[in-house]
C-alpha positions as YAML, in Angstrom:
chain: A
units: angstrom
residues:
- id: 1
  name: MET
  ca: [11.06, -20.81, -0.32]
- id: 2
  name: ILE
  ca: [13.12, -20.12, -3.39]
- id: 3
  name: PRO
  ca: [15.51, -17.19, -2.91]
- id: 4
  name: ARG
  ca: [14.19, -14.36, -5.02]
- id: 5
  name: THR
  ca: [16.00, -11.19, -5.94]
- id: 6
  name: PHE
  ca: [13.97, -8.05, -6.46]
- id: 7
  name: PRO
  ca: [15.27, -5.62, -9.06]
- id: 8
  name: SER
  ca: [16.60, -2.27, -7.96]
- id: 9
  name: ALA
  ca: [14.30, 0.72, -8.12]
- id: 10
  name: PRO
  ca: [13.79, 2.03, -11.65]
- id: 11
  name: GLY
  ca: [15.71, 5.15, -12.61]
- id: 12
  name: TRP
  ca: [16.90, 6.98, -15.69]
- id: 13
  name: SER
  ca: [19.35, 5.80, -18.33]
- id: 14
  name: PRO
  ca: [22.24, 8.05, -19.49]
- id: 15
  name: ASP
  ca: [20.33, 8.90, -22.66]
- id: 16
  name: GLY
  ca: [17.29, 10.11, -20.70]
- id: 17
  name: HIS
  ca: [14.94, 7.13, -20.99]
- id: 18
  name: ARG
  ca: [13.21, 5.62, -17.97]
- id: 19
  name: ILE
  ca: [14.60, 2.22, -16.97]
- id: 20
  name: LYS
  ca: [11.85, -0.36, -16.50]
- id: 21
  name: SER
  ca: [12.39, -3.40, -14.34]
- id: 22
  name: GLU
  ca: [11.12, -6.83, -15.30]
- id: 23
  name: VAL
  ca: [8.19, -8.12, -13.31]
- id: 24
  name: ASP
  ca: [9.16, -11.22, -11.34]
- id: 25
  name: TYR
  ca: [5.98, -13.28, -11.51]
- id: 26
  name: GLY
  ca: [5.28, -16.83, -10.52]
- id: 27
  name: ARG
  ca: [2.80, -19.04, -8.77]
- id: 28
  name: GLY
  ca: [3.33, -21.68, -6.19]
- id: 29
  name: PRO
  ca: [3.73, -22.38, -2.49]
- id: 30
  name: GLU
  ca: [6.99, -20.40, -2.22]
- id: 31
  name: LYS
  ca: [5.17, -17.05, -2.43]
- id: 32
  name: THR
  ca: [4.80, -14.66, 0.49]
- id: 33
  name: ARG
  ca: [2.01, -12.10, 0.28]
- id: 34
  name: VAL
  ca: [2.02, -8.75, 2.05]
- id: 35
  name: TYR
  ca: [-1.28, -7.25, 3.17]
- id: 36
  name: GLY
  ca: [-1.42, -3.53, 3.89]
- id: 37
  name: ALA
  ca: [-3.86, -0.90, 5.12]
- id: 38
  name: LEU
  ca: [-3.26, 2.85, 5.05]
- id: 39
  name: ARG
  ca: [-4.86, 5.19, 7.58]
- id: 40
  name: VAL
  ca: [-5.06, 8.28, 5.41]
- id: 41
  name: ARG
  ca: [-5.73, 10.82, 8.16]
- id: 42
  name: ASP
  ca: [-2.22, 10.42, 9.61]
- id: 43
  name: GLY
  ca: [-0.40, 8.23, 7.05]
- id: 44
  name: HIS
  ca: [0.19, 5.23, 9.33]
- id: 45
  name: GLU
  ca: [0.22, 1.77, 7.83]
- id: 46
  name: VAL
  ca: [-0.64, -1.70, 9.13]
- id: 47
  name: THR
  ca: [1.02, -4.61, 7.32]
- id: 48
  name: MET
  ca: [0.97, -8.39, 7.62]
- id: 49
  name: THR
  ca: [2.66, -11.17, 5.68]
- id: 50
  name: ALA
  ca: [0.88, -14.40, 4.76]
- id: 51
  name: SER
  ca: [1.55, -17.51, 2.73]
- id: 52
  name: SER
  ca: [-1.59, -17.08, 0.59]
- id: 53
  name: ARG
  ca: [-4.39, -14.68, -0.26]
- id: 54
  name: SER
  ca: [-7.17, -16.68, 1.35]
- id: 55
  name: SER
  ca: [-10.25, -15.49, 3.21]
- id: 56
  name: ALA
  ca: [-8.78, -16.71, 6.51]
- id: 57
  name: PHE
  ca: [-5.64, -14.60, 6.15]
- id: 58
  name: TYR
  ca: [-7.68, -11.62, 4.95]
- id: 59
  name: GLN
  ca: [-9.86, -11.85, 8.06]
- id: 60
  name: GLN
  ca: [-6.75, -12.05, 10.27]
- id: 61
  name: PHE
  ca: [-5.52, -8.92, 8.58]
- id: 62
  name: LEU
  ca: [-8.83, -7.14, 9.16]
- id: 63
  name: GLN
  ca: [-8.51, -8.06, 12.86]
- id: 64
  name: LYS
  ca: [-5.10, -6.33, 12.92]
- id: 65
  name: VAL
  ca: [-6.61, -3.27, 11.24]
- id: 66
  name: GLU
  ca: [-9.46, -3.23, 13.74]
- id: 67
  name: ALA
  ca: [-7.03, -3.50, 16.67]
- id: 68
  name: ALA
  ca: [-4.98, -0.59, 15.29]
- id: 69
  name: ASN
  ca: [-8.13, 1.57, 14.97]
- id: 70
  name: PRO
  ca: [-10.23, 0.86, 18.09]
- id: 71
  name: THR
  ca: [-12.58, 3.85, 17.76]
- id: 72
  name: GLY
  ca: [-14.74, 5.02, 14.90]
- id: 73
  name: ASP
  ca: [-15.76, 3.40, 11.66]
- id: 74
  name: ILE
  ca: [-13.22, 1.78, 9.34]
- id: 75
  name: TYR
  ca: [-13.74, 2.05, 5.60]
- id: 76
  name: VAL
  ca: [-11.72, -0.55, 3.71]
- id: 77
  name: VAL
  ca: [-11.22, 0.50, 0.09]
- id: 78
  name: THR
  ca: [-10.35, -2.73, -1.70]
- id: 79
  name: ASP
  ca: [-10.24, -4.46, -5.05]
- id: 80
  name: ASN
  ca: [-12.57, -7.27, -6.09]
- id: 81
  name: LEU
  ca: [-10.39, -10.21, -5.06]
- id: 82
  name: SER
  ca: [-12.50, -13.27, -4.25]
- id: 83
  name: SER
  ca: [-11.22, -13.47, -0.65]
- id: 84
  name: HIS
  ca: [-12.44, -9.90, -0.05]
- id: 85
  name: ASN
  ca: [-16.02, -10.80, -0.99]
- id: 86
  name: SER
  ca: [-16.26, -14.47, 0.00]
- id: 87
  name: VAL
  ca: [-19.12, -15.86, 2.04]
- id: 88
  name: SER
  ca: [-16.90, -16.35, 5.11]
- id: 89
  name: THR
  ca: [-15.56, -12.78, 4.86]
- id: 90
  name: ARG
  ca: [-19.06, -11.35, 4.53]
- id: 91
  name: ALA
  ca: [-20.15, -13.40, 7.59]
- id: 92
  name: TRP
  ca: [-17.09, -12.13, 9.50]
- id: 93
  name: LEU
  ca: [-17.93, -8.53, 8.55]
- id: 94
  name: GLU
  ca: [-21.48, -8.95, 9.89]
- id: 95
  name: ASP
  ca: [-19.94, -9.61, 13.33]
- id: 96
  name: HIS
  ca: [-17.78, -6.46, 12.98]
- id: 97
  name: PRO
  ca: [-20.17, -3.63, 12.01]
- id: 98
  name: GLY
  ca: [-17.48, -0.96, 12.42]
- id: 99
  name: ILE
  ca: [-15.69, -2.21, 9.28]
- id: 100
  name: ARG
  ca: [-17.23, -1.32, 5.93]
- id: 101
  name: HIS
  ca: [-16.03, -2.46, 2.53]
- id: 102
  name: VAL
  ca: [-15.88, -0.11, -0.44]
- id: 103
  name: PHE
  ca: [-14.98, -1.89, -3.68]
- id: 104
  name: ILE
  ca: [-13.16, 0.12, -6.31]
- id: 105
  name: PRO
  ca: [-14.21, -0.30, -9.94]
- id: 106
  name: VAL
  ca: [-12.24, -2.78, -12.03]
- id: 107
  name: GLY
  ca: [-9.28, -1.05, -13.69]
- id: 108
  name: ALA
  ca: [-9.35, 2.01, -11.43]
- id: 109
  name: CYS
  ca: [-6.63, 1.23, -8.88]
- id: 110
  name: TRP
  ca: [-5.60, 4.89, -8.90]
- id: 111
  name: LEU
  ca: [-8.69, 5.57, -6.76]
- id: 112
  name: ASN
  ca: [-7.03, 3.69, -3.90]
- id: 113
  name: LEU
  ca: [-4.52, 5.81, -1.93]
- id: 114
  name: GLN
  ca: [-2.89, 2.58, -0.75]
- id: 115
  name: GLU
  ca: [-1.34, 2.10, -4.21]
- id: 116
  name: GLY
  ca: [0.92, 5.13, -3.76]
- id: 117
  name: TRP
  ca: [2.08, 3.79, -0.41]
- id: 118
  name: TRP
  ca: [2.88, 0.41, -2.01]
- id: 119
  name: ARG
  ca: [5.25, 2.13, -4.44]
- id: 120
  name: ILE
  ca: [7.14, 3.72, -1.54]
- id: 121
  name: PHE
  ca: [7.06, 0.46, 0.45]
- id: 122
  name: ARG
  ca: [8.47, -1.66, -2.40]
- id: 123
  name: LYS
  ca: [11.31, 0.81, -2.83]
- id: 124
  name: ALA
  ca: [12.07, 0.84, 0.92]
- id: 125
  name: ALA
  ca: [11.64, -2.87, 1.69]
- id: 126
  name: LEU
  ca: [12.14, -4.91, -1.46]
- id: 127
  name: ALA
  ca: [14.21, -3.06, -4.08]
- id: 128
  name: GLY
  ca: [17.67, -4.57, -4.50]
- id: 129
  name: GLN
  ca: [17.07, -7.22, -1.82]
- id: 130
  name: SER
  ca: [17.42, -10.99, -1.95]
- id: 131
  name: PHE
  ca: [15.35, -13.07, 0.46]
- id: 132
  name: GLY
  ca: [16.04, -16.63, 1.52]
- id: 133
  name: GLY
  ca: [12.70, -17.32, 3.15]
- id: 134
  name: PRO
  ca: [9.38, -15.97, 4.40]
- id: 135
  name: GLY
  ca: [10.96, -14.93, 7.71]
- id: 136
  name: GLU
  ca: [13.30, -12.53, 5.96]
- id: 137
  name: ILE
  ca: [10.43, -11.02, 3.97]
- id: 138
  name: GLU
  ca: [8.42, -10.61, 7.18]
- id: 139
  name: GLN
  ca: [11.36, -8.92, 8.91]
- id: 140
  name: ALA
  ca: [11.91, -6.55, 5.94]
- id: 141
  name: THR
  ca: [8.18, -5.78, 5.95]
- id: 142
  name: ARG
  ca: [8.11, -4.99, 9.68]
- id: 143
  name: LEU
  ca: [11.25, -2.85, 9.46]
- id: 144
  name: ALA
  ca: [10.11, -0.85, 6.42]
- id: 145
  name: THR
  ca: [6.62, -0.34, 7.89]
- id: 146
  name: SER
  ca: [7.99, 0.96, 11.18]
- id: 147
  name: GLN
  ca: [10.46, 3.27, 9.42]
- id: 148
  name: LEU
  ca: [7.77, 4.64, 7.12]
- id: 149
  name: ASN
  ca: [5.34, 5.07, 10.03]
- id: 150
  name: THR
  ca: [7.88, 7.20, 11.93]
- id: 151
  name: ARG
  ca: [7.78, 9.82, 9.17]
- id: 152
  name: ALA
  ca: [4.12, 9.36, 8.18]
- id: 153
  name: ARG
  ca: [2.02, 12.32, 7.07]
- id: 154
  name: PRO
  ca: [-1.65, 12.58, 6.07]
- id: 155
  name: TRP
  ca: [-2.39, 11.34, 2.54]
- id: 156
  name: VAL
  ca: [-4.42, 13.49, 0.19]
- id: 157
  name: TRP
  ca: [-5.84, 12.33, -3.10]
- id: 158
  name: GLY
  ca: [-4.85, 14.61, -5.97]
- id: 159
  name: ARG
  ca: [-2.40, 17.48, -6.18]
- id: 160
  name: PRO
  ca: [-2.31, 20.36, -3.73]
- id: 161
  name: ALA
  ca: [-3.45, 23.74, -4.98]
- id: 162
  name: PRO
  ca: [-0.65, 25.90, -6.39]
- id: 163
  name: PRO
  ca: [0.58, 28.60, -4.02]
- id: 164
  name: THR
  ca: [-0.96, 32.00, -4.45]
- id: 165
  name: ARG
  ca: [1.28, 34.73, -5.78]
- id: 166
  name: LEU
  ca: [0.86, 37.60, -3.35]
- id: 167
  name: LEU
  ca: [3.11, 40.07, -5.20]
- id: 168
  name: ARG
  ca: [1.68, 39.29, -8.60]
- id: 169
  name: ARG
  ca: [0.23, 42.69, -9.50]
- id: 170
  name: ARG
  ca: [2.06, 44.88, -7.08]
- id: 171
  name: TYR
  ca: [4.07, 46.80, -9.67]
- id: 172
  name: VAL
  ca: [2.65, 48.34, -12.81]
- id: 173
  name: TYR
  ca: [4.97, 49.43, -15.61]
- id: 174
  name: THR
  ca: [3.94, 52.12, -18.07]
- id: 175
  name: VAL
  ca: [5.66, 53.04, -21.27]
...
């Protein structure tokens, strides 16, 4: 694994412009992928690191999600990655009828509540860090996930309604 430094979290420059960090992108065997699933009703997350985004690792991750949610149906809102819709994954899902896939439309990642959690996770686990190997990334992932799960709250899509103003028309002024 090549040591990789992740840029610090973006902020604001002295002249009021938002600082954007460069995307560190590359392909190759030195990558470590992080899978994540958000349980929106209570805000808890299940994460797993893997060396690739293959169907086998995706199915291992779904097993972790299933173990973390033993009762009820599980709806997995996911993108259209080939490992999510491969023949082996579809065969695996037939043996696990409690897990249902819901594919989001291409270019509409904002429909997935998981994306907001990823932003918080990257800031907690990866921003400003330098990792020497997959083990360090896995440890940072476990630590950040457990810390975020201790203060988890239910996730709601959209903004909450503005508070009502009870005293709005209580006083009437006449001239």
